MIRO-809293 format. One record per residue (C-alpha): x, y, z. Coordinates in nm, 4 decimals. Example, Ala and Ser with C-alpha at 12.3 -4.5 7.8 and 13.67 -1.06 7.14 Angstrom:
residues 2
X=1.2300; Y=-0.4500; Z=0.7800
X=1.3670; Y=-0.1060; Z=0.7140
END
This chain:
residues 401
X=3.2814; Y=-1.9320; Z=-1.5645
X=3.5198; Y=-1.7336; Z=-1.3859
X=3.7037; Y=-1.5804; Z=-1.7029
X=3.8617; Y=-1.2073; Z=-1.7398
X=3.5131; Y=-1.0587; Z=-1.9125
X=3.2560; Y=-1.2411; Z=-1.6380
X=3.4482; Y=-1.1075; Z=-1.3970
X=3.5096; Y=-0.7782; Z=-1.4880
X=3.0934; Y=-0.7938; Z=-1.5593
X=3.0343; Y=-0.9516; Z=-1.2381
X=3.2026; Y=-0.6588; Z=-1.0860
X=3.0235; Y=-0.3932; Z=-1.2391
X=2.7034; Y=-0.5583; Z=-1.2046
X=2.7585; Y=-0.5858; Z=-0.8098
X=2.8939; Y=-0.2401; Z=-0.7281
X=2.5650; Y=-0.0940; Z=-0.9628
X=2.3619; Y=-0.3297; Z=-0.7439
X=2.4637; Y=-0.1704; Z=-0.4531
X=2.4057; Y=0.1436; Z=-0.5357
X=2.0154; Y=0.0488; Z=-0.6497
X=1.9943; Y=-0.1802; Z=-0.3507
X=2.0534; Y=0.1864; Z=-0.1179
X=1.8210; Y=0.3779; Z=-0.3175
X=1.4777; Y=0.2655; Z=-0.2347
X=1.5068; Y=0.2715; Z=0.1306
X=1.7093; Y=0.6364; Z=0.1165
X=1.4611; Y=0.7675; Z=-0.1559
X=1.1738; Y=0.6553; Z=0.1066
X=1.3250; Y=0.7986; Z=0.3883
X=1.4716; Y=1.1165; Z=0.2311
X=1.1890; Y=1.2036; Z=0.0067
X=0.9084; Y=1.0410; Z=0.2338
X=1.0464; Y=1.2857; Z=0.4969
X=0.9770; Y=1.5732; Z=0.3077
X=0.7184; Y=1.4733; Z=0.0860
X=0.5399; Y=1.1820; Z=0.2550
X=0.4195; Y=0.9232; Z=0.0776
X=0.2706; Y=1.0997; Z=-0.2639
X=0.6313; Y=1.2116; Z=-0.3249
X=0.7835; Y=0.9032; Z=-0.2929
X=0.4924; Y=0.7298; Z=-0.5355
X=0.5252; Y=0.9974; Z=-0.7757
X=0.9280; Y=1.0106; Z=-0.7819
X=0.9232; Y=0.6128; Z=-0.8424
X=0.6442; Y=0.6531; Z=-1.0940
X=0.8311; Y=0.9339; Z=-1.2804
X=1.1527; Y=0.7232; Z=-1.2630
X=0.9555; Y=0.3724; Z=-1.4350
X=0.7809; Y=0.5629; Z=-1.6739
X=1.0860; Y=0.7275; Z=-1.8533
X=1.2367; Y=0.3596; Z=-1.8342
X=0.9353; Y=0.2253; Z=-2.0178
X=0.9489; Y=0.5029; Z=-2.2577
X=1.2907; Y=0.4473; Z=-2.3775
X=1.3146; Y=0.0684; Z=-2.3051
X=1.2042; Y=-0.0375; Z=-2.7028
X=1.4766; Y=0.2001; Z=-2.8374
X=1.7264; Y=0.0392; Z=-2.6355
X=1.6963; Y=-0.2574; Z=-2.7286
X=1.6833; Y=-0.1889; Z=-3.0764
X=1.9978; Y=0.0118; Z=-3.0409
X=2.1764; Y=-0.2392; Z=-2.7922
X=2.1306; Y=-0.5088; Z=-3.0900
X=2.3193; Y=-0.2416; Z=-3.3140
X=2.5649; Y=-0.0792; Z=-3.1490
X=2.6405; Y=-0.3590; Z=-2.8633
X=2.5143; Y=-0.3941; Z=-2.5419
X=2.8122; Y=-0.2951; Z=-2.3292
X=2.8711; Y=0.0394; Z=-2.4833
X=2.4719; Y=0.1231; Z=-2.4078
X=2.5077; Y=0.0520; Z=-2.1140
X=2.8446; Y=0.2866; Z=-2.0470
X=2.6398; Y=0.5321; Z=-2.1982
X=2.3589; Y=0.4528; Z=-1.9262
X=2.5670; Y=0.4832; Z=-1.6586
X=2.7234; Y=0.8123; Z=-1.7289
X=2.3617; Y=0.9687; Z=-1.7172
X=2.3085; Y=0.8272; Z=-1.3885
X=2.6546; Y=0.9396; Z=-1.2522
X=2.5041; Y=1.2730; Z=-1.3439
X=2.1686; Y=1.2494; Z=-1.2267
X=2.2768; Y=1.0955; Z=-0.8700
X=2.5245; Y=1.3812; Z=-0.8585
X=2.2814; Y=1.6493; Z=-0.9052
X=2.0433; Y=1.5028; Z=-0.6583
X=2.3207; Y=1.4524; Z=-0.3744
X=2.4301; Y=1.8520; Z=-0.4574
X=2.0064; Y=1.9325; Z=-0.4364
X=2.0180; Y=1.8109; Z=-0.0734
X=2.3223; Y=2.0676; Z=0.0204
X=2.0482; Y=2.3207; Z=0.0967
X=1.7958; Y=2.0581; Z=0.2554
X=1.5220; Y=2.0249; Z=0.1329
X=1.5195; Y=2.0443; Z=-0.2609
X=1.1898; Y=2.0969; Z=-0.4853
X=0.9823; Y=1.7995; Z=-0.5745
X=1.0095; Y=1.9247; Z=-0.9347
X=1.3753; Y=1.8730; Z=-0.9171
X=1.3396; Y=1.5340; Z=-0.7812
X=1.1428; Y=1.4431; Z=-1.0298
X=1.3250; Y=1.5790; Z=-1.3115
X=1.6094; Y=1.4149; Z=-1.2033
X=1.3936; Y=1.0747; Z=-1.1262
X=1.3101; Y=1.1146; Z=-1.5352
X=1.6223; Y=1.1311; Z=-1.6532
X=1.7798; Y=0.8805; Z=-1.4144
X=1.4766; Y=0.6368; Z=-1.5689
X=1.6356; Y=0.7068; Z=-1.9615
X=1.9572; Y=0.5537; Z=-1.7836
X=1.7990; Y=0.2603; Z=-1.6615
X=1.5616; Y=0.2400; Z=-1.9472
X=1.8599; Y=0.1729; Z=-2.1889
X=2.0960; Y=-0.0172; Z=-1.9727
X=1.8086; Y=-0.3028; Z=-1.8312
X=1.7417; Y=-0.4209; Z=-2.2039
X=2.1203; Y=-0.5299; Z=-2.2422
X=2.1702; Y=-0.7188; Z=-1.9175
X=2.0080; Y=-1.0391; Z=-2.0865
X=2.1678; Y=-0.9746; Z=-2.3252
X=2.5000; Y=-0.9613; Z=-2.2296
X=2.4788; Y=-1.2701; Z=-1.9680
X=2.5373; Y=-1.5416; Z=-2.2790
X=2.8370; Y=-1.3131; Z=-2.4080
X=3.0620; Y=-1.3289; Z=-2.0774
X=2.9369; Y=-1.7041; Z=-1.9926
X=2.9179; Y=-2.0242; Z=-2.1037
X=2.6637; Y=-2.1437; Z=-1.8584
X=2.3904; Y=-1.8869; Z=-1.8679
X=2.2040; Y=-2.0357; Z=-1.5560
X=2.5272; Y=-2.0763; Z=-1.3382
X=2.6212; Y=-1.7092; Z=-1.4441
X=2.2633; Y=-1.5862; Z=-1.2985
X=2.2519; Y=-1.7507; Z=-1.0365
X=2.5747; Y=-1.6087; Z=-0.9072
X=2.4610; Y=-1.2614; Z=-1.0279
X=2.1398; Y=-1.2995; Z=-0.8019
X=2.3361; Y=-1.4472; Z=-0.5206
X=2.5774; Y=-1.0902; Z=-0.5900
X=2.2151; Y=-0.8995; Z=-0.6322
X=2.1078; Y=-1.0776; Z=-0.3213
X=2.4167; Y=-0.9968; Z=-0.1066
X=2.3897; Y=-0.6071; Z=-0.2124
X=2.0055; Y=-0.6338; Z=-0.1037
X=2.1512; Y=-0.7747; Z=0.2216
X=2.3982; Y=-0.4683; Z=0.2848
X=2.2684; Y=-0.1760; Z=0.0954
X=1.9039; Y=-0.1348; Z=0.2604
X=2.1201; Y=-0.1615; Z=0.6044
X=2.3825; Y=0.0607; Z=0.5269
X=2.1152; Y=0.3200; Z=0.3393
X=1.9869; Y=0.3257; Z=0.6670
X=2.2461; Y=0.4289; Z=0.8672
X=2.3691; Y=0.6264; Z=0.6411
X=2.0963; Y=0.8539; Z=0.5959
X=2.0642; Y=0.9016; Z=0.9483
X=2.4893; Y=0.9429; Z=1.0406
X=2.5150; Y=1.1595; Z=0.7066
X=2.1863; Y=1.2406; Z=0.5400
X=2.1219; Y=1.1953; Z=0.2173
X=2.3765; Y=1.3867; Z=0.0379
X=2.6323; Y=1.1392; Z=0.1334
X=2.4072; Y=0.8413; Z=0.0227
X=2.3609; Y=0.9776; Z=-0.3421
X=2.6848; Y=1.0718; Z=-0.3970
X=2.7869; Y=0.7114; Z=-0.3474
X=2.5383; Y=0.5709; Z=-0.5507
X=2.6503; Y=0.8201; Z=-0.8479
X=2.9965; Y=0.6812; Z=-0.7528
X=2.8734; Y=0.3452; Z=-0.7998
X=2.7986; Y=0.4031; Z=-1.1748
X=3.1056; Y=0.5540; Z=-1.2190
X=3.2926; Y=0.2439; Z=-1.1220
X=3.0351; Y=0.0246; Z=-1.3268
X=3.1053; Y=0.2079; Z=-1.6386
X=3.4763; Y=0.1859; Z=-1.5919
X=3.4636; Y=-0.2198; Z=-1.5447
X=3.2144; Y=-0.2419; Z=-1.8107
X=3.4537; Y=-0.0295; Z=-2.0530
X=3.7428; Y=-0.2989; Z=-1.9898
X=3.5024; Y=-0.5926; Z=-2.0901
X=3.5640; Y=-0.7469; Z=-2.4643
X=3.2840; Y=-0.9299; Z=-2.6187
X=3.1774; Y=-1.0804; Z=-2.9755
X=2.8364; Y=-0.8588; Z=-3.0507
X=2.5857; Y=-0.9752; Z=-3.3470
X=2.6301; Y=-0.7435; Z=-3.6403
X=2.2910; Y=-0.6043; Z=-3.7747
X=2.1863; Y=-0.6255; Z=-4.1266
X=2.1186; Y=-0.3163; Z=-4.2787
X=1.7556; Y=-0.1866; Z=-4.1458
X=1.5873; Y=0.1236; Z=-3.9799
X=1.4540; Y=0.1873; Z=-3.6350
X=1.0926; Y=0.0621; Z=-3.7104
X=1.1334; Y=-0.2483; Z=-3.8861
X=1.3963; Y=-0.3200; Z=-3.5900
X=1.1042; Y=-0.2631; Z=-3.3568
X=0.8856; Y=-0.4737; Z=-3.5740
X=1.1563; Y=-0.7460; Z=-3.5723
X=1.1742; Y=-0.7712; Z=-3.2283
X=0.7708; Y=-0.7424; Z=-3.1793
X=0.7455; Y=-1.0365; Z=-3.4308
X=0.9794; Y=-1.2408; Z=-3.2323
X=0.8413; Y=-1.1236; Z=-2.8966
X=0.4694; Y=-1.2486; Z=-3.0171
X=0.5836; Y=-1.5448; Z=-3.1532
X=0.6629; Y=-1.6820; Z=-2.7734
X=0.3349; Y=-1.7707; Z=-2.6297
X=0.5498; Y=-1.8265; Z=-2.3001
X=0.6679; Y=-1.4988; Z=-2.2571
X=0.3714; Y=-1.2505; Z=-2.3660
X=0.1571; Y=-1.4875; Z=-2.1369
X=0.3682; Y=-1.4284; Z=-1.8355
X=0.3691; Y=-1.0723; Z=-1.8840
X=0.0325; Y=-1.0149; Z=-1.9092
X=0.0200; Y=-1.1564; Z=-1.5749
X=0.2870; Y=-0.9248; Z=-1.4564
X=0.1513; Y=-0.6031; Z=-1.5205
X=-0.1108; Y=-0.7073; Z=-1.2747
X=0.1444; Y=-0.7738; Z=-1.0500
X=0.3002; Y=-0.4397; Z=-1.1073
X=-0.0442; Y=-0.2486; Z=-1.0346
X=-0.1128; Y=-0.4371; Z=-0.7416
X=0.1717; Y=-0.5858; Z=-0.5672
X=0.5144; Y=-0.4655; Z=-0.6520
X=0.4558; Y=-0.1053; Z=-0.7573
X=0.2870; Y=0.0399; Z=-0.4638
X=0.4739; Y=-0.1889; Z=-0.2050
X=0.7833; Y=0.0340; Z=-0.1629
X=0.5552; Y=0.3559; Z=-0.0693
X=0.3418; Y=0.1726; Z=0.1132
X=0.5308; Y=-0.0552; Z=0.3255
X=0.8391; Y=0.1822; Z=0.4186
X=0.5640; Y=0.3888; Z=0.5828
X=0.3812; Y=0.1244; Z=0.7153
X=0.7037; Y=-0.0369; Z=0.8659
X=0.8822; Y=0.2662; Z=0.9374
X=1.2150; Y=0.3355; Z=1.1044
X=1.2688; Y=-0.0731; Z=1.0950
X=1.2126; Y=-0.0653; Z=0.6913
X=1.6070; Y=-0.1332; Z=0.6456
X=1.5908; Y=-0.4511; Z=0.8329
X=1.3102; Y=-0.5512; Z=0.6883
X=1.4863; Y=-0.4851; Z=0.3444
X=1.7925; Y=-0.6701; Z=0.4827
X=1.5897; Y=-0.9539; Z=0.5034
X=1.4705; Y=-0.9384; Z=0.1624
X=1.8044; Y=-0.9563; Z=0.0407
X=1.9038; Y=-1.2379; Z=0.3049
X=1.5934; Y=-1.4508; Z=0.1363
X=1.7503; Y=-1.3454; Z=-0.2135
X=2.0985; Y=-1.4667; Z=-0.1494
X=1.9262; Y=-1.8528; Z=-0.0496
X=1.7613; Y=-1.8592; Z=-0.3647
X=1.9986; Y=-1.7365; Z=-0.5855
X=2.2356; Y=-2.0282; Z=-0.4043
X=1.9489; Y=-2.2823; Z=-0.4405
X=1.9391; Y=-2.1952; Z=-0.8302
X=2.2839; Y=-2.2404; Z=-0.9097
X=2.2831; Y=-2.6231; Z=-0.7605
X=1.8654; Y=-2.7356; Z=-0.8754
X=1.8278; Y=-2.7350; Z=-1.2546
X=1.4347; Y=-2.8166; Z=-1.3133
X=1.3150; Y=-2.9724; Z=-1.6146
X=1.0374; Y=-2.7044; Z=-1.6464
X=1.2192; Y=-2.3802; Z=-1.5054
X=0.9069; Y=-2.1307; Z=-1.5533
X=0.6413; Y=-2.3855; Z=-1.4258
X=0.9172; Y=-2.4603; Z=-1.1196
X=0.9631; Y=-2.0912; Z=-1.0535
X=0.6090; Y=-2.0509; Z=-1.0391
X=0.5407; Y=-2.2731; Z=-0.7950
X=0.8904; Y=-2.0981; Z=-0.5566
X=0.7266; Y=-1.7382; Z=-0.6127
X=0.3884; Y=-1.8497; Z=-0.3907
X=0.6396; Y=-1.7933; Z=-0.1152
X=0.6094; Y=-1.3976; Z=-0.1563
X=0.2574; Y=-1.4031; Z=0.0042
X=0.4179; Y=-1.4166; Z=0.3413
X=0.6067; Y=-1.0560; Z=0.2640
X=0.3118; Y=-0.8233; Z=0.1942
X=0.0840; Y=-1.1136; Z=0.4817
X=0.3224; Y=-1.0069; Z=0.7593
X=0.3332; Y=-0.6389; Z=0.6809
X=-0.0450; Y=-0.6150; Z=0.6580
X=-0.1381; Y=-0.8216; Z=0.9660
X=0.1161; Y=-0.5624; Z=1.1259
X=0.3538; Y=-0.8367; Z=1.3313
X=0.6906; Y=-0.7585; Z=1.5131
X=0.9856; Y=-0.7038; Z=1.3265
X=1.1304; Y=-1.0441; Z=1.3814
X=0.8345; Y=-1.1784; Z=1.2093
X=0.8470; Y=-0.9362; Z=0.9471
X=1.1725; Y=-1.0185; Z=0.8616
X=1.0765; Y=-1.4098; Z=0.8684
X=0.8020; Y=-1.3371; Z=0.6188
X=1.0779; Y=-1.1191; Z=0.3597
X=1.3228; Y=-1.3981; Z=0.3894
X=1.0665; Y=-1.6475; Z=0.2164
X=1.0022; Y=-1.3593; Z=-0.0172
X=1.3416; Y=-1.2555; Z=-0.1306
X=1.3952; Y=-1.6685; Z=-0.1973
X=1.0657; Y=-1.6777; Z=-0.3613
X=1.1338; Y=-1.3897; Z=-0.5869
X=1.5218; Y=-1.5067; Z=-0.6636
X=1.4083; Y=-1.8380; Z=-0.7594
X=1.1597; Y=-1.7397; Z=-1.0181
X=1.4084; Y=-1.4415; Z=-1.1440
X=1.6828; Y=-1.7040; Z=-1.2432
X=1.4210; Y=-1.9336; Z=-1.4156
X=1.2892; Y=-1.6459; Z=-1.5741
X=1.6371; Y=-1.5043; Z=-1.6757
X=1.7875; Y=-1.7992; Z=-1.8005
X=1.4971; Y=-1.8699; Z=-2.0360
X=1.4851; Y=-1.5627; Z=-2.1924
X=1.8511; Y=-1.6000; Z=-2.2679
X=1.8415; Y=-1.9503; Z=-2.4234
X=1.5061; Y=-1.9625; Z=-2.5926
X=1.5602; Y=-1.6218; Z=-2.7942
X=1.8053; Y=-1.5744; Z=-3.1066
X=2.1085; Y=-1.4189; Z=-2.9817
X=2.0734; Y=-1.1655; Z=-3.2639
X=1.7403; Y=-0.9848; Z=-3.1212
X=1.7568; Y=-1.0779; Z=-2.7738
X=1.8086; Y=-0.7536; Z=-2.6396
X=1.5227; Y=-0.5971; Z=-2.8739
X=1.2813; Y=-0.8764; Z=-2.7252
X=1.4385; Y=-0.8248; Z=-2.3939
X=1.3015; Y=-0.4658; Z=-2.4020
X=0.9642; Y=-0.5695; Z=-2.4960
X=0.9423; Y=-0.8205; Z=-2.1737
X=1.0556; Y=-0.5915; Z=-1.9231
X=0.8712; Y=-0.2974; Z=-2.0619
X=0.5509; Y=-0.4733; Z=-2.0052
X=0.6540; Y=-0.6007; Z=-1.6737
X=0.7492; Y=-0.2676; Z=-1.5381
X=0.4676; Y=-0.0506; Z=-1.7588
X=0.2103; Y=-0.1998; Z=-1.4471
X=0.4647; Y=-0.0842; Z=-1.1787
X=0.4655; Y=0.2529; Z=-1.2982
X=0.0879; Y=0.2715; Z=-1.2514
X=0.1185; Y=0.1162; Z=-0.9215
X=0.3595; Y=0.3421; Z=-0.7544
X=0.1546; Y=0.6409; Z=-0.9272
X=-0.1240; Y=0.5531; Z=-0.7528
X=0.0919; Y=0.4794; Z=-0.4035
X=-0.0127; Y=0.8010; Z=-0.2606
X=-0.3534; Y=0.8091; Z=-0.3905
X=-0.5111; Y=0.5060; Z=-0.2533
X=-0.4183; Y=0.5820; Z=0.1241
X=-0.6964; Y=0.8319; Z=0.0809
X=-0.9588; Y=0.5886; Z=-0.0183
X=-0.7981; Y=0.2594; Z=0.1825
X=-0.5514; Y=0.1945; Z=0.5025
X=-0.2286; Y=0.1059; Z=0.3503
X=-0.2101; Y=-0.1946; Z=0.5477
X=-0.5575; Y=-0.3121; Z=0.3771
X=-0.4662; Y=-0.2605; Z=0.0495
X=-0.0964; Y=-0.4242; Z=0.1121
X=-0.2987; Y=-0.7411; Z=0.2427
X=-0.5282; Y=-0.7450; Z=-0.0837
X=-0.1458; Y=-0.7105; Z=-0.2347
X=-0.0644; Y=-1.0907; Z=-0.0800
X=-0.3555; Y=-1.2136; Z=-0.2073
X=-0.3041; Y=-1.0929; Z=-0.5671
X=-0.0048; Y=-1.2702; Z=-0.5351
X=-0.1986; Y=-1.5287; Z=-0.4699
X=-0.3844; Y=-1.5160; Z=-0.7652
X=-0.0482; Y=-1.4313; Z=-0.9798
X=0.0620; Y=-1.7666; Z=-0.8904
X=-0.2365; Y=-1.9496; Z=-0.9656
X=-0.2742; Y=-1.7639; Z=-1.3657
X=0.1081; Y=-1.8822; Z=-1.4240
X=0.0588; Y=-2.2026; Z=-1.3622
X=-0.2473; Y=-2.2415; Z=-1.5877
X=-0.1069; Y=-2.1206; Z=-1.8446
X=0.0108; Y=-2.3858; Z=-2.0622
X=0.3038; Y=-2.2871; Z=-2.2650
X=0.4662; Y=-2.1642; Z=-1.9112
X=0.4130; Y=-2.4925; Z=-1.7252
X=0.5231; Y=-2.7205; Z=-2.0393
X=0.8407; Y=-2.4871; Z=-2.1196
X=1.1463; Y=-2.7017; Z=-2.0873
X=1.5007; Y=-2.6367; Z=-2.0419
X=1.7438; Y=-2.5299; Z=-2.3447
X=2.1160; Y=-2.4803; Z=-2.2980
X=2.2717; Y=-2.1857; Z=-2.4821
X=2.4378; Y=-2.4266; Z=-2.8196
X=2.0623; Y=-2.5031; Z=-2.8400
X=1.8836; Y=-2.1646; Z=-2.8528
X=1.5915; Y=-2.1502; Z=-3.0378
X=1.6638; Y=-2.0234; Z=-3.3711
X=1.5918; Y=-1.6755; Z=-3.5016
X=1.2560; Y=-1.6482; Z=-3.7078
X=1.4566; Y=-1.4358; Z=-3.9298
X=1.8066; Y=-1.5207; Z=-4.0398
X=2.0475; Y=-1.4645; Z=-3.8109
X=2.3202; Y=-1.2208; Z=-3.8478
X=2.7167; Y=-1.2530; Z=-3.8571
X=2.8776; Y=-1.1635; Z=-3.5805
X=3.1895; Y=-0.9267; Z=-3.5256
X=3.4463; Y=-0.8771; Z=-3.2328
END
């Protein structure tokens, strides 16, 4: 697996993920200190919304010009936006309008980058599950170190250095991606609208995929979206350590996913996802720090195992020449609910206590797991190797270097 291409891609993703892991804590603490829960929620919502708006087109252009090129362009944009935020914090409290504008542009970068991730893995690794699990372990290690590092750096150096470091991670990612050499599908002549329709036709033909995304909309609105703004304020100064425990759990989940290859990956992933209930439940009950860390350890394990099973299924069940477009639809659908959840995080505190809402999130998580297991295509979806990838409903295109 450790070819030159995968090694370069691994470094690019790991360094970039370190910056990503630092940002939720840095944003929650830096922006929350100035503008409170509402400021954090609105900033995250703007970021997510702009990502969703461009995501479908990101998938189209990834299939047209190659995922690697688009990822590099996205990294360049995020170097600029994070650098601007760092400069803005030099004068103390930057205007909320500037933070929202930079979040919007950064979201555009993320929206063009994310559809490419699933498409790149099969190009740089012959064993997608092992590659996904290895990348998940790397992501988990960054989630383990990133939150604690961000919390320390915010106190010791302030947000300027943290945002500068984040910009540097995207610069490193872009440079290493520039060195990757892959074979990409050569698209047939078409226009953007026909490409979007092609991706939609492939997406809606996969019952297991769109069924999961429908469930995931509720997960985003009621669990994942509002969780960072609300839990960061409830937990307070210990938030970085709690997120570090989440990262350690993700390491464990990724390591297990390297070895364990269930015959029904999505069913196994859904059952594992039930462990995430412990994360919001411990926050809602106001348990002491050790119990909060244990709950998030289990939650990180659950999310990691599900993530590997899901990513591998997408990469091995979707035709290579349209995987970026299909991935764009599934990612856009799954995070659209998250944008709504982030936006309501502030207003919801005027109606209900944050801990009460988070307790509801724990109950919703139980419902999500039950719903996934009740979906027959999810329960029955079997494993597929990269060599036996499901053929496209349209004739696959030729490839070029």
